[in-house]
N, C-alpha and C positions, 0 to 999 in steps of 0.2 A: 504491498502501501505506502501510495506517495502521500510525503506529508506538504503543504504546504510551506513557505518561508513564513516565519514570523515576523513583522515590521515591528521590533522594538524602538520601543521608545529610546534619545539618547539622555542618559540624567548627567552632567558635568560634574564632581565635587569636587571643590575648591578650601585647599588651606592656605590662609594667608601669608605673608610675611611678618615676621615681626619687626617694624624698619624702628631704630633711634632703642632698641632692647639690647641688654647686653647678650653677647653669644652664647656665655655660658650657660642662659638662661633661656636660652630660641633652641637650644641644640639639643636637648634634653627631654622637651615634650613633645611626646607623639600625637597626631590628629586622633583618637582612639574615638572620640564619637563619630563624627563620618564614617569611617570604618566599621564599626556597628550597626551603624546607619545602611551601609552598604551590604553589611550581611546581611540584614532584614528584610531587602529592600525585593520588588516582586518581582520574578527573571523576565518579566516583561519588559525591561529595565538594561540597558545595554552602557553598564558601568566606564567612566572612566573619571579616574585620581590626580589630582592636581596637588601638590604638595609644593609652592613659591617658594619656604626653603631652596630646595634642586632644583627646581628648573621655572621658565616664567609662565604666564599662563596666556596659554591661544585667544585672544579675546575675538578671532574666524573660525572658532573653533565648533565643530554643528552641536549645536543641544538644544533639547524640547523643555528643559528645565537646566536650574543650575544651582545645585545648593552651597554655598558659602556655612561655614564654623569657624566662631572667632570669637576670640577671647579677646576681653578690655585692651590690652595694649598694639590687637592687631586692628581695631572697630575703624577704625580710620580705612587703610587699607581695605578691609572686608565692604564699606562703603562705595571708594572709586573702582571696585567690581563689579560690588552690585548694579551699579548707575550704567558703568557701558556695559555689560548686557539685555538689561533691563530698554536702554538705548534703540538693543537692537533688534524688542518685542520682544526677547527669551524669559519667562516667567522665573522667577530666581524668590528663594528661600536661602534666609538670612536667619542662625542661633549661635 
């Protein structure tokens, strides 16, 4: 029996950089919130994860929804990221 390909929704998860926070604190904080949510997300989503401490955010990346997880020192960068995706019409969830 042939199975039809599933058109998965694209979920982009982003952990923003910690601009201005001492390196000692930035390096030891794992983005466990997003990774936990990814593990609990329905298989109908194709998930991509960006840790901005490791690599840049591709603001042209295809996404049906973007999730940004941030702590207080990352809030400003998280808002900037959210604004860029919302300007493209992509829904953004911040937490």
